[in-house]
Structures are given as C-alpha cells and as structure tokens.
N, CA, C and O atoms as CSV, one atom per row, in Angstrom:
chain,resi,resn,atom,element,x,y,z
A,1,MET,N,N,0.835,-1.177,0.000
A,1,MET,CA,C,0.000,0.000,0.000
A,1,MET,C,C,0.882,1.243,0.000
A,1,MET,O,O,1.903,1.270,0.688
A,2,THR,N,N,0.512,2.264,-0.752
A,2,THR,CA,C,1.272,3.497,-0.852
A,2,THR,C,C,1.093,4.338,0.393
A,2,THR,O,O,0.001,4.393,0.959
A,3,SER,N,N,2.177,5.004,0.831
A,3,SER,CA,C,2.124,5.869,2.005
A,3,SER,C,C,1.202,7.057,1.761
A,3,SER,O,O,1.049,7.475,0.613
A,4,PRO,N,N,0.583,7.615,2.801
A,4,PRO,CA,C,-0.232,8.806,2.621
A,4,PRO,C,C,0.627,9.962,2.132
A,4,PRO,O,O,1.819,10.027,2.434
A,5,THR,N,N,0.035,10.857,1.391
A,5,THR,CA,C,0.759,11.993,0.848
A,5,THR,C,C,0.581,13.190,1.753
A,5,THR,O,O,-0.485,13.806,1.743
A,6,PRO,N,N,1.607,13.549,2.553
A,6,PRO,CA,C,1.457,14.648,3.500
A,6,PRO,C,C,1.059,15.969,2.864
A,6,PRO,O,O,0.257,16.704,3.439
A,7,GLU,N,N,1.609,16.298,1.668
A,7,GLU,CA,C,1.295,17.592,1.095
A,7,GLU,C,C,-0.165,17.688,0.649
A,7,GLU,O,O,-0.715,18.788,0.605
A,8,ILE,N,N,-0.792,16.587,0.323
A,8,ILE,CA,C,-2.193,16.626,-0.062
A,8,ILE,C,C,-3.081,16.573,1.174
A,8,ILE,O,O,-4.164,17.159,1.192
A,9,ALA,N,N,-2.627,15.877,2.200
A,9,ALA,CA,C,-3.426,15.714,3.404
A,9,ALA,C,C,-3.365,16.914,4.343
A,9,ALA,O,O,-4.101,16.963,5.328
A,10,SER,N,N,-2.506,17.873,4.054
A,10,SER,CA,C,-2.314,19.005,4.948
A,10,SER,C,C,-3.553,19.892,5.005
A,10,SER,O,O,-3.930,20.473,3.988
A,11,PRO,N,N,-4.195,20.013,6.162
A,11,PRO,CA,C,-5.376,20.851,6.256
A,11,PRO,C,C,-5.054,22.333,6.111
A,11,PRO,O,O,-5.935,23.122,5.770
A,12,SER,N,N,-3.808,22.723,6.365
A,12,SER,CA,C,-3.455,24.134,6.250
A,12,SER,C,C,-3.178,24.557,4.812
A,12,SER,O,O,-3.089,25.749,4.518
A,13,HIS,N,N,-3.042,23.581,3.917
A,13,HIS,CA,C,-2.791,23.890,2.511
A,13,HIS,C,C,-3.673,23.026,1.602
A,13,HIS,O,O,-3.163,22.135,0.923
A,14,PRO,N,N,-4.971,23.273,1.580
A,14,PRO,CA,C,-5.815,22.471,0.702
A,14,PRO,C,C,-5.508,22.781,-0.760
A,14,PRO,O,O,-5.098,23.890,-1.101
A,15,ILE,N,N,-5.709,21.807,-1.593
A,15,ILE,CA,C,-5.499,22.013,-3.020
A,15,ILE,C,C,-6.695,22.777,-3.564
A,15,ILE,O,O,-7.836,22.328,-3.454
A,16,LYS,N,N,-6.423,23.925,-4.147
A,16,LYS,CA,C,-7.497,24.776,-4.649
A,16,LYS,C,C,-7.866,24.441,-6.085
A,16,LYS,O,O,-9.021,24.593,-6.481
A,17,ASN,N,N,-6.892,23.986,-6.869
A,17,ASN,CA,C,-7.144,23.737,-8.278
A,17,ASN,C,C,-6.721,22.319,-8.610
A,17,ASN,O,O,-5.538,22.051,-8.822
A,18,ARG,N,N,-7.674,21.421,-8.655
A,18,ARG,CA,C,-7.367,20.018,-8.975
A,18,ARG,C,C,-7.692,19.698,-10.420
A,18,ARG,O,O,-7.633,18.534,-10.815
A,19,THR,N,N,-8.035,20.703,-11.224
A,19,THR,CA,C,-8.468,20.430,-12.587
A,19,THR,C,C,-7.350,20.486,-13.609
A,19,THR,O,O,-7.568,20.098,-14.757
A,20,GLY,N,N,-6.188,20.940,-13.253
A,20,GLY,CA,C,-5.096,20.992,-14.204
A,20,GLY,C,C,-4.123,22.093,-13.884
A,20,GLY,O,O,-4.249,22.792,-12.879
A,21,LEU,N,N,-3.158,22.234,-14.750
A,21,LEU,CA,C,-2.119,23.235,-14.545
A,21,LEU,C,C,-2.620,24.633,-14.849
A,21,LEU,O,O,-3.413,24.847,-15.766
A,22,LEU,N,N,-2.138,25.576,-14.058
A,22,LEU,CA,C,-2.415,26.980,-14.312
A,22,LEU,C,C,-1.433,27.500,-15.356
A,22,LEU,O,O,-0.353,26.938,-15.536
A,23,ARG,N,N,-1.807,28.558,-16.028
A,23,ARG,CA,C,-0.896,29.198,-16.981
A,23,ARG,C,C,0.265,29.836,-16.216
A,23,ARG,O,O,0.110,30.254,-15.069
A,24,THR,N,N,1.410,29.903,-16.855
A,24,THR,CA,C,2.572,30.561,-16.268
A,24,THR,C,C,2.238,32.036,-16.042
A,24,THR,O,O,1.735,32.700,-16.949
A,25,PRO,N,N,2.509,32.547,-14.859
A,25,PRO,CA,C,2.203,33.960,-14.591
A,25,PRO,C,C,2.967,34.906,-15.514
A,25,PRO,O,O,4.136,34.680,-15.826
A,26,ASP,N,N,2.292,35.957,-15.941
A,26,ASP,CA,C,2.911,37.009,-16.750
A,26,ASP,C,C,3.519,38.009,-15.783
A,26,ASP,O,O,2.797,38.753,-15.119
A,27,LEU,N,N,4.829,38.032,-15.701
A,27,LEU,CA,C,5.519,38.882,-14.736
A,27,LEU,C,C,5.640,40.334,-15.187
A,27,LEU,O,O,6.083,41.187,-14.419
A,28,SER,N,N,5.251,40.616,-16.419
A,28,SER,CA,C,5.378,41.986,-16.928
A,28,SER,C,C,4.153,42.847,-16.619
A,28,SER,O,O,4.156,44.045,-16.904
A,29,GLN,N,N,3.124,42.265,-16.049
A,29,GLN,CA,C,1.900,43.021,-15.763
A,29,GLN,C,C,1.425,42.737,-14.348
A,29,GLN,O,O,1.664,41.661,-13.799
A,30,GLY,N,N,0.745,43.725,-13.767
A,30,GLY,CA,C,0.141,43.525,-12.463
A,30,GLY,C,C,0.938,44.156,-11.340
A,30,GLY,O,O,2.105,44.514,-11.500
A,31,LEU,N,N,0.276,44.284,-10.197
A,31,LEU,CA,C,0.891,44.863,-9.011
A,31,LEU,C,C,1.581,43.777,-8.187
A,31,LEU,O,O,1.174,42.615,-8.217
A,32,ALA,N,N,2.611,44.154,-7.462
A,32,ALA,CA,C,3.434,43.200,-6.717
A,32,ALA,C,C,2.635,42.318,-5.764
A,32,ALA,O,O,2.840,41.104,-5.784
A,33,PRO,N,N,1.738,42.845,-4.930
A,33,PRO,CA,C,1.025,41.963,-3.992
A,33,PRO,C,C,0.187,40.885,-4.701
A,33,PRO,O,O,0.190,39.724,-4.294
A,34,GLU,N,N,-0.521,41.278,-5.752
A,34,GLU,CA,C,-1.325,40.303,-6.500
A,34,GLU,C,C,-0.434,39.310,-7.240
A,34,GLU,O,O,-0.758,38.128,-7.348
A,35,LYS,N,N,0.690,39.807,-7.746
A,35,LYS,CA,C,1.611,38.937,-8.484
A,35,LYS,C,C,2.233,37.903,-7.545
A,35,LYS,O,O,2.411,36.747,-7.929
A,36,ARG,N,N,2.566,38.312,-6.318
A,36,ARG,CA,C,3.104,37.355,-5.342
A,36,ARG,C,C,2.096,36.246,-5.067
A,36,ARG,O,O,2.461,35.072,-5.001
A,37,GLU,N,N,0.844,36.614,-4.909
A,37,GLU,CA,C,-0.209,35.619,-4.666
A,37,GLU,C,C,-0.371,34.699,-5.875
A,37,GLU,O,O,-0.531,33.489,-5.719
A,38,GLU,N,N,-0.331,35.271,-7.074
A,38,GLU,CA,C,-0.449,34.474,-8.292
A,38,GLU,C,C,0.717,33.498,-8.429
A,38,GLU,O,O,0.519,32.346,-8.814
A,39,ILE,N,N,1.916,33.948,-8.121
A,39,ILE,CA,C,3.098,33.082,-8.199
A,39,ILE,C,C,3.015,31.971,-7.157
A,39,ILE,O,O,3.352,30.822,-7.445
A,40,ALA,N,N,2.566,32.308,-5.946
A,40,ALA,CA,C,2.425,31.285,-4.901
A,40,ALA,C,C,1.401,30.231,-5.310
A,40,ALA,O,O,1.629,29.040,-5.099
A,41,LEU,N,N,0.284,30.646,-5.889
A,41,LEU,CA,C,-0.733,29.697,-6.352
A,41,LEU,C,C,-0.185,28.836,-7.491
A,41,LEU,O,O,-0.434,27.632,-7.547
A,42,TYR,N,N,0.560,29.463,-8.391
A,42,TYR,CA,C,1.169,28.727,-9.500
A,42,TYR,C,C,2.145,27.673,-8.963
A,42,TYR,O,O,2.161,26.540,-9.443
A,43,PHE,N,N,2.957,28.049,-7.966
A,43,PHE,CA,C,3.905,27.114,-7.357
A,43,PHE,C,C,3.164,25.906,-6.773
A,43,PHE,O,O,3.506,24.765,-7.080
A,44,THR,N,N,2.155,26.150,-5.935
A,44,THR,CA,C,1.462,25.025,-5.296
A,44,THR,C,C,0.703,24.185,-6.318
A,44,THR,O,O,0.634,22.963,-6.186
A,45,ASN,N,N,0.137,24.827,-7.329
A,45,ASN,CA,C,-0.566,24.087,-8.373
A,45,ASN,C,C,0.393,23.169,-9.123
A,45,ASN,O,O,0.082,22.001,-9.358
A,46,THR,N,N,1.550,23.690,-9.495
A,46,THR,CA,C,2.551,22.897,-10.202
A,46,THR,C,C,3.088,21.780,-9.304
A,46,THR,O,O,3.226,20.637,-9.740
A,47,PHE,N,N,3.383,22.116,-8.068
A,47,PHE,CA,C,3.913,21.157,-7.098
A,47,PHE,C,C,2.926,20.010,-6.889
A,47,PHE,O,O,3.317,18.843,-6.900
A,48,ASP,N,N,1.649,20.338,-6.699
A,48,ASP,CA,C,0.625,19.319,-6.459
A,48,ASP,C,C,0.354,18.469,-7.697
A,48,ASP,O,O,0.135,17.262,-7.588
A,49,THR,N,N,0.368,19.095,-8.869
A,49,THR,CA,C,0.156,18.339,-10.105
A,49,THR,C,C,1.279,17.322,-10.295
A,49,THR,O,O,1.024,16.173,-10.656
A,50,TYR,N,N,2.508,17.739,-10.055
A,50,TYR,CA,C,3.640,16.815,-10.162
A,50,TYR,C,C,3.503,15.679,-9.158
A,50,TYR,O,O,3.753,14.520,-9.490
A,51,THR,N,N,3.112,16.003,-7.944
A,51,THR,CA,C,2.943,14.975,-6.907
A,51,THR,C,C,1.928,13.925,-7.356
A,51,THR,O,O,2.128,12.731,-7.133
A,52,ARG,N,N,0.854,14.363,-7.980
A,52,ARG,CA,C,-0.197,13.432,-8.408
A,52,ARG,C,C,0.262,12.482,-9.514
A,52,ARG,O,O,-0.365,11.448,-9.740
A,53,LEU,N,N,1.349,12.824,-10.202
A,53,LEU,CA,C,1.871,11.904,-11.218
A,53,LEU,C,C,2.255,10.557,-10.612
A,53,LEU,O,O,2.232,9.534,-11.297
A,54,PHE,N,N,2.608,10.559,-9.331
A,54,PHE,CA,C,3.051,9.340,-8.662
A,54,PHE,C,C,1.878,8.518,-8.115
A,54,PHE,O,O,2.083,7.412,-7.613
A,55,ASP,N,N,0.666,9.038,-8.205
A,55,ASP,CA,C,-0.510,8.324,-7.699
A,55,ASP,C,C,-0.777,7.010,-8.433
A,55,ASP,O,O,-1.494,6.148,-7.924
A,56,CYS,N,N,-0.208,6.858,-9.620
A,56,CYS,CA,C,-0.465,5.640,-10.400
A,56,CYS,C,C,0.339,4.440,-9.893
A,56,CYS,O,O,0.098,3.312,-10.324
A,57,LEU,N,N,1.290,4.668,-8.986
A,57,LEU,CA,C,2.083,3.551,-8.472
A,57,LEU,C,C,1.243,2.686,-7.543
A,57,LEU,O,O,0.541,3.195,-6.669
A,58,ALA,N,N,1.321,1.398,-7.738
A,58,ALA,CA,C,0.489,0.467,-6.965
A,58,ALA,C,C,0.882,0.411,-5.498
A,58,ALA,O,O,0.028,0.255,-4.625
A,59,ASP,N,N,2.185,0.541,-5.227
A,59,ASP,CA,C,2.665,0.498,-3.849
A,59,ASP,C,C,4.038,1.155,-3.782
A,59,ASP,O,O,4.576,1.579,-4.805
A,60,ASP,N,N,4.597,1.237,-2.597
A,60,ASP,CA,C,5.868,1.927,-2.407
A,60,ASP,C,C,7.027,1.278,-3.154
A,60,ASP,O,O,8.013,1.953,-3.451
A,61,ALA,N,N,6.936,0.002,-3.462
A,61,ALA,CA,C,8.014,-0.674,-4.190
A,61,ALA,C,C,8.251,-0.021,-5.552
A,61,ALA,O,O,9.377,-0.014,-6.048
A,62,GLY,N,N,7.210,0.518,-6.150
A,62,GLY,CA,C,7.337,1.177,-7.447
A,62,GLY,C,C,8.275,2.372,-7.430
A,62,GLY,O,O,8.883,2.697,-8.450
A,63,TYR,N,N,8.398,3.022,-6.297
A,63,TYR,CA,C,9.286,4.180,-6.178
A,63,TYR,C,C,10.759,3.793,-6.283
A,63,TYR,O,O,11.606,4.642,-6.558
A,64,PHE,N,N,11.058,2.544,-6.071
A,64,PHE,CA,C,12.449,2.100,-6.039
A,64,PHE,C,C,12.839,1.329,-7.292
A,64,PHE,O,O,13.875,0.664,-7.318
A,65,GLN,N,N,12.016,1.415,-8.322
A,65,GLN,CA,C,12.326,0.791,-9.603
A,65,GLN,C,C,12.840,1.852,-10.568
A,65,GLN,O,O,12.434,3.012,-10.512
A,66,LYS,N,N,13.740,1.433,-11.455
A,66,LYS,CA,C,14.264,2.332,-12.480
A,66,LYS,C,C,13.477,2.120,-13.766
A,66,LYS,O,O,13.140,0.990,-14.120
A,67,SER,N,N,13.189,3.210,-14.457
A,67,SER,CA,C,12.503,3.073,-15.743
A,67,SER,C,C,13.469,2.547,-16.794
A,67,SER,O,O,13.089,1.731,-17.634
A,68,ILE,N,N,14.711,3.005,-16.755
A,68,ILE,CA,C,15.786,2.507,-17.623
A,68,ILE,C,C,17.078,2.504,-16.805
A,68,ILE,O,O,17.159,3.201,-15.793
A,69,PRO,N,N,18.085,1.739,-17.217
A,69,PRO,CA,C,19.311,1.628,-16.416
A,69,PRO,C,C,20.054,2.956,-16.191
A,69,PRO,O,O,20.751,3.095,-15.185
A,70,LEU,N,N,19.925,3.926,-17.093
A,70,LEU,CA,C,20.640,5.192,-16.946
A,70,LEU,C,C,19.873,6.224,-16.124
A,70,LEU,O,O,20.220,7.405,-16.137
A,71,ARG,N,N,18.861,5.801,-15.427
A,71,ARG,CA,C,18.074,6.711,-14.580
A,71,ARG,C,C,18.070,6.199,-13.155
A,71,ARG,O,O,18.248,5.008,-12.897
A,72,HIS,N,N,17.863,7.126,-12.241
A,72,HIS,CA,C,17.669,6.744,-10.849
A,72,HIS,C,C,16.277,6.143,-10.693
A,72,HIS,O,O,15.450,6.266,-11.596
A,73,PRO,N,N,16.009,5.502,-9.576
A,73,PRO,CA,C,14.638,5.030,-9.326
A,73,PRO,C,C,13.707,6.235,-9.121
A,73,PRO,O,O,14.168,7.351,-8.882
A,74,LEU,N,N,12.422,6.001,-9.215
A,74,LEU,CA,C,11.432,7.075,-9.144
A,74,LEU,C,C,11.494,7.878,-7.843
A,74,LEU,O,O,11.120,9.051,-7.835
A,75,ILE,N,N,11.953,7.282,-6.759
A,75,ILE,CA,C,12.046,8.013,-5.488
A,75,ILE,C,C,12.930,9.250,-5.653
A,75,ILE,O,O,12.679,10.281,-5.029
A,76,PHE,N,N,13.964,9.148,-6.495
A,76,PHE,CA,C,14.829,10.293,-6.751
A,76,PHE,C,C,14.026,11.445,-7.353
A,76,PHE,O,O,14.180,12.592,-6.934
A,77,TYR,N,N,13.178,11.149,-8.322
A,77,TYR,CA,C,12.438,12.201,-9.020
A,77,TYR,C,C,11.365,12.817,-8.119
A,77,TYR,O,O,11.032,13.993,-8.261
A,78,LEU,N,N,10.831,12.026,-7.200
A,78,LEU,CA,C,9.885,12.571,-6.229
A,78,LEU,C,C,10.582,13.616,-5.354
A,78,LEU,O,O,10.013,14.672,-5.075
A,79,GLY,N,N,11.795,13.328,-4.928
A,79,GLY,CA,C,12.524,14.262,-4.080
A,79,GLY,C,C,13.217,15.378,-4.835
A,79,GLY,O,O,13.397,16.471,-4.299
A,80,HIS,N,N,13.609,15.116,-6.079
A,80,HIS,CA,C,14.406,16.080,-6.830
A,80,HIS,C,C,13.674,17.401,-7.067
A,80,HIS,O,O,14.272,18.466,-6.919
A,81,THR,N,N,12.413,17.352,-7.425
A,81,THR,CA,C,11.719,18.601,-7.743
A,81,THR,C,C,11.630,19.507,-6.524
A,81,THR,O,O,11.763,20.724,-6.656
A,82,ALA,N,N,11.408,18.949,-5.350
A,82,ALA,CA,C,11.372,19.770,-4.137
A,82,ALA,C,C,12.742,20.386,-3.883
A,82,ALA,O,O,12.835,21.561,-3.526
A,83,THR,N,N,13.799,19.611,-4.063
A,83,THR,CA,C,15.156,20.126,-3.884
A,83,THR,C,C,15.463,21.201,-4.910
A,83,THR,O,O,16.123,22.190,-4.591
A,84,PHE,N,N,15.000,21.026,-6.124
A,84,PHE,CA,C,15.189,22.038,-7.165
A,84,PHE,C,C,14.581,23.370,-6.716
A,84,PHE,O,O,15.212,24.420,-6.835
A,85,PHE,N,N,13.350,23.315,-6.199
A,85,PHE,CA,C,12.704,24.544,-5.730
A,85,PHE,C,C,13.469,25.154,-4.557
A,85,PHE,O,O,13.635,26.373,-4.504
A,86,VAL,N,N,13.934,24.340,-3.627
A,86,VAL,CA,C,14.705,24.853,-2.495
A,86,VAL,C,C,15.949,25.577,-2.999
A,86,VAL,O,O,16.263,26.674,-2.537
A,87,ASN,N,N,16.652,24.966,-3.944
A,87,ASN,CA,C,17.859,25.596,-4.470
A,87,ASN,C,C,17.548,26.925,-5.146
A,87,ASN,O,O,18.317,27.876,-5.006
A,88,LYS,N,N,16.450,27.013,-5.867
A,88,LYS,CA,C,16.061,28.267,-6.522
A,88,LYS,C,C,15.655,29.317,-5.490
A,88,LYS,O,O,15.978,30.495,-5.647
A,89,LEU,N,N,14.950,28.903,-4.438
A,89,LEU,CA,C,14.548,29.841,-3.386
A,89,LEU,C,C,15.768,30.361,-2.624
A,89,LEU,O,O,15.802,31.528,-2.232
A,90,LEU,N,N,16.757,29.512,-2.417
A,90,LEU,CA,C,18.009,29.941,-1.782
A,90,LEU,C,C,18.733,30.948,-2.677
A,90,LEU,O,O,19.224,31.972,-2.201
A,91,LEU,N,N,18.792,30.654,-3.948
A,91,LEU,CA,C,19.458,31.528,-4.901
A,91,LEU,C,C,18.791,32.910,-4.947
A,91,LEU,O,O,19.472,33.929,-5.060
A,92,ALA,N,N,17.467,32.934,-4.858
A,92,ALA,CA,C,16.711,34.187,-4.883
A,92,ALA,C,C,16.688,34.878,-3.519
A,92,ALA,O,O,16.131,35.966,-3.368
A,93,LYS,N,N,17.298,34.233,-2.539
A,93,LYS,CA,C,17.342,34.745,-1.158
A,93,LYS,C,C,15.944,34.867,-0.531
A,93,LYS,O,O,15.709,35.706,0.339
A,94,LEU,N,N,15.029,34.015,-0.992
A,94,LEU,CA,C,13.707,33.922,-0.383
A,94,LEU,C,C,13.707,32.886,0.726
A,94,LEU,O,O,12.805,32.846,1.563
A,95,LEU,N,N,14.724,32.059,0.717
A,95,LEU,CA,C,14.948,31.048,1.734
A,95,LEU,C,C,16.369,31.278,2.242
A,95,LEU,O,O,17.294,31.423,1.443
A,96,HIS,N,N,16.548,31.313,3.545
A,96,HIS,CA,C,17.850,31.673,4.094
A,96,HIS,C,C,18.652,30.480,4.598
A,96,HIS,O,O,19.841,30.607,4.892
A,97,GLU,N,N,18.009,29.330,4.698
A,97,GLU,CA,C,18.731,28.111,5.058
A,97,GLU,C,C,18.011,26.924,4.444
A,97,GLU,O,O,16.827,26.995,4.116
A,98,ARG,N,N,18.740,25.844,4.297
A,98,ARG,CA,C,18.163,24.637,3.705
A,98,ARG,C,C,17.074,24.074,4.606
A,98,ARG,O,O,17.126,24.233,5.826
A,99,ILE,N,N,16.102,23.425,4.012
A,99,ILE,CA,C,15.012,22.811,4.775
A,99,ILE,C,C,15.474,21.487,5.359
A,99,ILE,O,O,15.183,21.177,6.514
A,100,ASP,N,N,16.195,20.701,4.558
A,100,ASP,CA,C,16.724,19.414,5.010
A,100,ASP,C,C,18.010,19.139,4.228
A,100,ASP,O,O,17.958,18.565,3.140
A,101,PRO,N,N,19.152,19.540,4.765
A,101,PRO,CA,C,20.419,19.384,4.030
A,101,PRO,C,C,20.690,17.962,3.542
A,101,PRO,O,O,21.244,17.773,2.459
A,102,HIS,N,N,20.301,16.958,4.336
A,102,HIS,CA,C,20.534,15.578,3.898
A,102,HIS,C,C,19.709,15.250,2.656
A,102,HIS,O,O,20.243,14.746,1.669
A,103,MET,N,N,18.412,15.534,2.705
A,103,MET,CA,C,17.554,15.263,1.534
A,103,MET,C,C,18.055,16.036,0.326
A,103,MET,O,O,18.090,15.507,-0.785
A,104,GLU,N,N,18.440,17.275,0.541
A,104,GLU,CA,C,18.871,18.105,-0.573
A,104,GLU,C,C,20.194,17.638,-1.166
A,104,GLU,O,O,20.450,17.883,-2.345
A,105,SER,N,N,21.038,16.975,-0.388
A,105,SER,CA,C,22.259,16.410,-0.957
A,105,SER,C,C,21.946,15.131,-1.738
A,105,SER,O,O,22.581,14.855,-2.756
A,106,VAL,N,N,20.984,14.363,-1.272
A,106,VAL,CA,C,20.599,13.124,-1.955
A,106,VAL,C,C,19.931,13.412,-3.304
A,106,VAL,O,O,20.150,12.694,-4.279
A,107,PHE,N,N,19.118,14.466,-3.348
A,107,PHE,CA,C,18.284,14.715,-4.529
A,107,PHE,C,C,18.754,15.860,-5.418
A,107,PHE,O,O,18.058,16.216,-6.369
A,108,ALA,N,N,19.911,16.444,-5.137
A,108,ALA,CA,C,20.339,17.637,-5.873
A,108,ALA,C,C,20.715,17.361,-7.327
A,108,ALA,O,O,20.333,18.128,-8.211
A,109,VAL,N,N,21.439,16.309,-7.589
A,109,VAL,CA,C,21.932,16.066,-8.956
A,109,VAL,C,C,21.634,14.643,-9.382
A,109,VAL,O,O,21.454,13.741,-8.564
A,110,GLY,N,N,21.588,14.477,-10.704
A,110,GLY,CA,C,21.430,13.137,-11.238
A,110,GLY,C,C,20.259,12.942,-12.174
A,110,GLY,O,O,19.932,11.804,-12.510
A,111,VAL,N,N,19.614,14.018,-12.609
A,111,VAL,CA,C,18.475,13.873,-13.514
A,111,VAL,C,C,18.925,13.308,-14.851
A,111,VAL,O,O,18.276,12.415,-15.397
A,112,ASP,N,N,20.012,13.810,-15.377
A,112,ASP,CA,C,20.501,13.381,-16.683
A,112,ASP,C,C,21.726,12.494,-16.520
A,112,ASP,O,O,22.825,12.854,-16.941
A,113,GLU,N,N,21.529,11.346,-15.913
A,113,GLU,CA,C,22.638,10.418,-15.683
A,113,GLU,C,C,23.246,9.981,-17.020
A,113,GLU,O,O,22.548,9.794,-18.016
A,114,MET,N,N,24.528,9.831,-17.001
A,114,MET,CA,C,25.256,9.347,-18.165
A,114,MET,C,C,25.880,8.003,-17.805
A,114,MET,O,O,25.991,7.668,-16.625
A,115,SER,N,N,26.277,7.250,-18.785
A,115,SER,CA,C,26.786,5.909,-18.537
A,115,SER,C,C,28.011,5.909,-17.624
A,115,SER,O,O,28.262,4.913,-16.946
A,116,TRP,N,N,28.777,6.995,-17.589
A,116,TRP,CA,C,29.966,7.044,-16.736
A,116,TRP,C,C,29.648,7.527,-15.321
A,116,TRP,O,O,30.529,7.521,-14.461
A,117,ASP,N,N,28.425,7.941,-15.067
A,117,ASP,CA,C,28.036,8.378,-13.728
A,117,ASP,C,C,27.910,7.188,-12.789
A,117,ASP,O,O,27.842,6.038,-13.221
A,118,ASP,N,N,27.882,7.483,-11.529
A,118,ASP,CA,C,27.777,6.440,-10.512
A,118,ASP,C,C,26.328,5.978,-10.400
A,118,ASP,O,O,25.505,6.631,-9.759
A,119,LEU,N,N,26.035,4.871,-11.019
A,119,LEU,CA,C,24.686,4.309,-10.964
A,119,LEU,C,C,24.648,3.036,-10.128
A,119,LEU,O,O,23.668,2.292,-10.160
A,120,ASN,N,N,25.706,2.793,-9.390
A,120,ASN,CA,C,25.778,1.621,-8.538
A,120,ASN,C,C,24.837,1.820,-7.354
A,120,ASN,O,O,25.061,2.699,-6.521
A,121,GLU,N,N,23.800,1.019,-7.280
A,121,GLU,CA,C,22.793,1.164,-6.222
A,121,GLU,C,C,23.370,0.981,-4.821
A,121,GLU,O,O,22.785,1.449,-3.844
A,122,ASP,N,N,24.514,0.305,-4.717
A,122,ASP,CA,C,25.147,0.140,-3.404
A,122,ASP,C,C,25.650,1.470,-2.846
A,122,ASP,O,O,25.911,1.584,-1.648
A,123,HIS,N,N,25.784,2.474,-3.713
A,123,HIS,CA,C,26.284,3.784,-3.291
A,123,HIS,C,C,25.156,4.727,-2.887
A,123,HIS,O,O,25.413,5.878,-2.536
A,124,TYR,N,N,23.929,4.263,-2.930
A,124,TYR,CA,C,22.779,5.104,-2.603
A,124,TYR,C,C,21.991,4.489,-1.454
A,124,TYR,O,O,21.747,3.283,-1.417
A,125,ASP,N,N,21.611,5.326,-0.546
A,125,ASP,CA,C,20.753,4.913,0.557
A,125,ASP,C,C,19.512,5.798,0.476
A,125,ASP,O,O,19.405,6.810,1.168
A,126,TRP,N,N,18.583,5.395,-0.378
A,126,TRP,CA,C,17.398,6.213,-0.616
A,126,TRP,C,C,16.520,6.263,0.633
A,126,TRP,O,O,16.317,5.242,1.291
A,127,PRO,N,N,16.002,7.440,0.960
A,127,PRO,CA,C,15.041,7.519,2.070
A,127,PRO,C,C,13.756,6.797,1.687
A,127,PRO,O,O,13.512,6.534,0.509
A,128,ASN,N,N,12.935,6.477,2.685
A,128,ASN,CA,C,11.677,5.805,2.347
A,128,ASN,C,C,10.675,6.820,1.799
A,128,ASN,O,O,10.883,8.029,1.896
A,129,VAL,N,N,9.609,6.321,1.235
A,129,VAL,CA,C,8.612,7.161,0.559
A,129,VAL,C,C,7.988,8.168,1.526
A,129,VAL,O,O,7.826,9.339,1.181
A,130,TYR,N,N,7.643,7.728,2.716
A,130,TYR,CA,C,7.030,8.645,3.670
A,130,TYR,C,C,7.967,9.812,3.995
A,130,TYR,O,O,7.528,10.960,4.069
A,131,GLU,N,N,9.255,9.519,4.189
A,131,GLU,CA,C,10.226,10.577,4.500
A,131,GLU,C,C,10.321,11.598,3.365
A,131,GLU,O,O,10.393,12.801,3.613
A,132,VAL,N,N,10.323,11.118,2.132
A,132,VAL,CA,C,10.413,12.027,0.991
A,132,VAL,C,C,9.131,12.853,0.874
A,132,VAL,O,O,9.190,14.049,0.588
A,133,LYS,N,N,7.989,12.232,1.091
A,133,LYS,CA,C,6.730,12.984,1.033
A,133,LYS,C,C,6.653,14.007,2.169
A,133,LYS,O,O,6.120,15.100,1.978
A,134,ALA,N,N,7.171,13.668,3.329
A,134,ALA,CA,C,7.195,14.626,4.442
A,134,ALA,C,C,8.116,15.801,4.102
A,134,ALA,O,O,7.800,16.949,4.416
A,135,TYR,N,N,9.238,15.520,3.469
A,135,TYR,CA,C,10.144,16.583,3.024
A,135,TYR,C,C,9.434,17.477,2.010
A,135,TYR,O,O,9.496,18.704,2.101
A,136,ARG,N,N,8.765,16.857,1.050
A,136,ARG,CA,C,8.026,17.638,0.054
A,136,ARG,C,C,6.967,18.509,0.736
A,136,ARG,O,O,6.742,19.649,0.329
A,137,ALA,N,N,6.328,17.980,1.757
A,137,ALA,CA,C,5.304,18.751,2.474
A,137,ALA,C,C,5.911,19.997,3.118
A,137,ALA,O,O,5.289,21.060,3.129
A,138,LYS,N,N,7.128,19.866,3.656
A,138,LYS,CA,C,7.800,21.028,4.251
A,138,LYS,C,C,8.114,22.076,3.189
A,138,LYS,O,O,7.949,23.275,3.417
A,139,VAL,N,N,8.565,21.616,2.035
A,139,VAL,CA,C,8.883,22.559,0.952
A,139,VAL,C,C,7.607,23.243,0.477
A,139,VAL,O,O,7.578,24.459,0.291
A,140,ARG,N,N,6.557,22.460,0.284
A,140,ARG,CA,C,5.301,23.016,-0.199
A,140,ARG,C,C,4.664,23.980,0.786
A,140,ARG,O,O,4.013,24.940,0.373
A,141,ALA,N,N,4.836,23.746,2.070
A,141,ALA,CA,C,4.191,24.563,3.099
A,141,ALA,C,C,4.559,26.038,2.978
A,141,ALA,O,O,3.796,26.912,3.391
A,142,GLY,N,N,5.703,26.302,2.424
A,142,GLY,CA,C,6.061,27.696,2.182
A,142,GLY,C,C,6.254,28.525,3.431
A,142,GLY,O,O,5.988,29.727,3.427
A,143,THR,N,N,6.707,27.906,4.486
A,143,THR,CA,C,6.949,28.666,5.707
A,143,THR,C,C,8.280,29.391,5.648
A,143,THR,O,O,8.718,29.974,6.640
A,144,TRP,N,N,8.906,29.357,4.525
A,144,TRP,CA,C,10.174,30.019,4.343
A,144,TRP,C,C,9.891,31.463,4.103
A,144,TRP,O,O,10.817,32.252,3.916
C-alpha cells in the first residue's frame, strides 16, 4: 500500500485547483502583492500536479524501480523537484537556510545520468517514501 501523501493531506494547505495546470504567470503586468499571490498559487498548483503523477504507483516498491538503467529510481524524481525549488529559493534569497540538508544532498543532482556516472545502487541509501513525502510537504508549506 502506498504511504499517505502529507502535502495533499495538509489541512493548512488544501489544493485549490485540482483540474489541471495553471498558466505561467505574466511577470510583466500587475501589481506586486497580486503577483506574489499568483506566483504562490502557481507554485502550489505545479507542485501538487507533479505529486499526483506518482498516484499511479500500486505500492511503495514502485518508487524504487528504475525506468531505464541510466536513470535513478522514481524516489529520486519525487525528491528532486522539491530540492530544485529549495535551491532556486536559496538563490533568490527567499529562503535563508536549507530545509533538510541531507535530503537536498541526496536529490540535488542526477536527472541526466550518463553511462559514466555512478549508478551503482550500493552507493545510494534512498530515504523511504514517507520521509520524501514529508520533506516535500515542508517545501510546499512555504513557511520560508
């Protein structure tokens, strides 16, 4: 059975738009306060839509399978997008410290693995699905 998804179950952050992706915000128009709200909604909409892509997995074992030998298992991709956002928020100085340095080191690089990269599974200690979903929930919460 698949672990519960903390970011969807969070009562403080209900999903407002479950019908699909929102359009990319036009940053050249509008006032700053409204634009900040629009960007925040766009972030959560995109984050939640990506999370739902993993709903098709029958159980947690699916997260630890590779689609092809030159890719990490799916658990990497679940964690990578949250780490990507953290890195961008740090770069923009909207976040002043890492949310989870360990998770962010595990998920920071490796999307475009090449045959010479380290794909030896013995060198990876992937966190469990619940831990990654809890990390994603912290990133999504936007308490930064």
